[in-house]
Legacy VTK file of the C-alpha trace (Angstrom):
# vtk DataFile Version 3.0
C-alpha trace
ASCII
DATASET POLYDATA
POINTS 207 float
-14.911 156.963 111.258
-12.001 156.997 113.729
-13.571 153.952 115.411
-16.592 155.932 116.620
-20.022 154.321 116.776
-23.053 155.641 114.899
-24.504 157.062 118.116
-21.222 158.814 118.947
-20.972 160.262 115.447
-24.534 161.535 115.753
-23.551 163.513 118.848
-20.469 164.939 117.165
-22.288 165.844 113.953
-24.565 168.110 115.962
-21.451 170.016 117.070
-21.117 171.752 113.727
-19.167 174.836 114.863
-16.510 175.564 117.500
-19.119 177.549 119.448
-21.440 174.525 119.537
-18.576 172.350 120.744
-18.003 174.831 123.562
-21.716 174.882 124.387
-21.690 171.079 124.646
-18.694 171.124 126.990
-20.318 173.823 129.107
-23.304 171.554 129.701
-21.103 168.737 131.001
-20.575 168.843 134.786
-16.969 169.205 135.876
-15.207 165.929 136.626
-14.152 166.310 140.267
-12.451 162.881 140.104
-14.298 161.633 143.183
-13.151 158.065 142.596
-9.540 159.051 141.855
-7.693 160.845 139.072
-8.801 160.151 135.513
-7.805 160.963 131.964
-10.784 159.719 129.984
-10.910 159.440 126.219
-13.640 161.334 124.350
-15.648 158.098 124.165
-15.610 157.731 127.931
-16.488 161.401 128.408
-19.607 160.828 126.304
-20.475 157.823 128.474
-19.743 159.412 131.841
-21.149 162.851 130.906
-18.439 164.686 132.824
-15.001 166.131 132.034
-12.133 168.170 133.434
-9.954 170.463 131.318
-7.716 167.766 129.783
-10.657 165.515 128.980
-12.630 168.433 127.599
-9.713 169.517 125.419
-9.402 166.033 123.915
-13.120 165.826 123.195
-13.030 169.284 121.616
-9.977 168.337 119.547
-11.821 165.292 118.200
-14.945 167.328 117.480
-12.828 169.910 115.634
-11.167 167.108 113.686
-14.549 165.928 112.468
-15.110 169.483 111.179
-11.917 169.324 109.132
-9.461 170.874 111.593
-6.359 169.219 112.997
-6.872 167.913 116.564
-4.683 170.529 118.258
-4.210 171.353 121.932
-2.103 173.918 123.774
-0.853 173.642 127.357
-0.873 176.698 129.608
1.699 176.113 132.339
1.500 177.960 135.649
3.369 178.072 138.943
3.035 175.345 141.569
0.191 177.310 143.151
-2.369 175.922 140.712
-2.913 173.363 137.950
-1.925 173.823 134.326
-4.745 174.273 131.827
-5.120 172.588 128.434
-7.190 174.098 125.632
-8.166 172.894 122.166
-7.260 175.438 119.504
-8.549 176.031 115.998
-7.977 178.448 113.162
-10.611 180.271 111.120
-9.797 182.666 108.282
-6.225 182.934 109.540
-7.065 183.656 113.188
-6.788 181.421 116.251
-9.512 180.629 118.760
-9.798 178.215 121.683
-12.248 175.842 123.338
-11.838 175.396 127.075
-13.439 173.206 129.750
-13.156 174.916 133.119
-15.089 175.439 136.308
-14.028 179.080 136.487
-15.692 182.114 134.985
-12.733 183.511 133.077
-10.312 181.050 131.418
-12.921 179.909 128.918
-13.750 180.038 125.199
-11.860 182.430 122.933
-13.289 183.610 119.619
-11.006 183.180 116.589
-9.684 186.736 116.538
-6.051 186.170 117.569
-3.277 186.407 114.983
-0.820 184.112 116.782
-0.877 181.410 119.433
1.072 183.662 121.781
-1.509 186.403 121.332
-4.249 183.882 122.130
-2.390 182.589 125.192
-1.826 186.095 126.528
-5.585 186.664 126.534
-5.616 184.335 129.555
-2.832 186.107 131.449
-4.734 188.535 133.692
-7.554 186.093 134.424
-5.309 183.188 135.456
-4.874 184.069 139.134
-4.742 182.484 142.585
-7.359 183.260 145.274
-5.049 185.942 146.659
-4.661 187.528 143.238
-1.248 186.354 142.040
-0.971 186.120 138.238
0.565 182.717 137.616
0.605 181.960 133.867
4.243 181.381 132.918
4.578 179.438 129.657
2.774 177.649 126.850
3.302 175.051 124.144
2.894 175.452 120.442
-0.186 173.597 119.124
0.300 169.859 119.665
-1.341 167.468 117.185
-3.070 164.581 118.974
-3.226 162.525 115.774
0.216 161.239 116.774
-1.659 159.039 119.245
-4.185 157.588 116.788
-2.613 154.124 116.888
-2.838 154.139 120.687
-6.558 154.825 120.589
-6.778 158.166 122.378
-10.211 158.894 120.893
-11.995 155.690 121.908
-9.964 153.960 124.642
-11.859 152.526 127.594
-8.817 152.886 129.844
-7.278 156.190 130.912
-5.023 157.779 128.272
-2.342 159.187 130.561
0.210 159.182 127.751
-1.505 162.261 126.294
-1.050 164.634 129.270
2.418 163.183 129.918
3.449 164.100 126.371
1.905 167.553 126.700
3.632 168.216 130.007
7.004 167.177 128.561
6.634 169.239 125.384
8.704 172.380 124.938
7.128 175.375 126.653
7.745 179.010 125.751
7.800 181.733 128.432
5.179 184.462 128.449
7.048 186.860 130.736
10.577 187.362 132.072
11.709 186.924 135.664
12.091 190.692 135.921
8.468 191.123 134.848
7.304 188.559 137.401
8.733 190.720 140.180
6.710 193.762 139.076
3.311 192.082 138.620
0.406 193.707 140.432
-1.938 191.375 142.233
-5.527 191.222 141.013
-7.668 193.626 143.020
-10.631 192.715 145.223
-13.178 192.941 142.409
-11.051 190.802 140.103
-10.576 188.210 142.846
-14.309 188.160 143.513
-15.061 187.530 139.849
-12.310 184.900 139.641
-13.780 183.013 142.590
-17.084 182.358 140.794
-17.504 178.637 140.030
-19.924 177.103 137.552
-20.223 173.739 139.302
-20.285 173.351 143.083
-17.246 171.335 144.253
-17.918 167.870 145.595
-15.882 166.024 148.183
-13.965 162.894 147.259
-15.374 159.810 148.895
LINES 1 208
207 0 1 2 3 4 5 6 7 8 9 10 11 12 13 14 15 16 17 18 19 20 21 22 23 24 25 26 27 28 29 30 31 32 33 34 35 36 37 38 39 40 41 42 43 44 45 46 47 48 49 50 51 52 53 54 55 56 57 58 59 60 61 62 63 64 65 66 67 68 69 70 71 72 73 74 75 76 77 78 79 80 81 82 83 84 85 86 87 88 89 90 91 92 93 94 95 96 97 98 99 100 101 102 103 104 105 106 107 108 109 110 111 112 113 114 115 116 117 118 119 120 121 122 123 124 125 126 127 128 129 130 131 132 133 134 135 136 137 138 139 140 141 142 143 144 145 146 147 148 149 150 151 152 153 154 155 156 157 158 159 160 161 162 163 164 165 166 167 168 169 170 171 172 173 174 175 176 177 178 179 180 181 182 183 184 185 186 187 188 189 190 191 192 193 194 195 196 197 198 199 200 201 202 203 204 205 206
């Protein structure tokens, strides 16, 4: 199925709910890209046992696909002060949820309780901050279906699949706040910044 091996399918079959997919991603160490930037396919993530947010979102999208969902991702675009974040999204009983691979304690899994994608995206707004407390989430995409890249082998490629994040970055993004609202944003307070600074995996230095 989808070019996956029996051993790969065995791993995915154990991920029988979105929560189990998230649990699996949480156990994978963060990919600090010590040998240079990567955009590994789900197959390579299973081999390397590490992932960053884009790689985690693709693996989650494939796992969701095997559960009968469309392989959908959403891009959360921020200011130049940080990196964008990509999440895999799914719908249950009419409500949206999200699976997220991150090293931070806040921009993580979302239960399927959100009526719209915008409502889901806005659940990340106050947590998506810089070390000094600036709230930097600015726009998002509608759900993007990765099946458009099936013929290019995004699920099983041995080489990096840079065409996926390039497409996501170029997709139409919708603003979450106005310029006037940006000017009135309150910075996260000391307690919020302290919580936001908690990391799951200790950063490693590039060789």
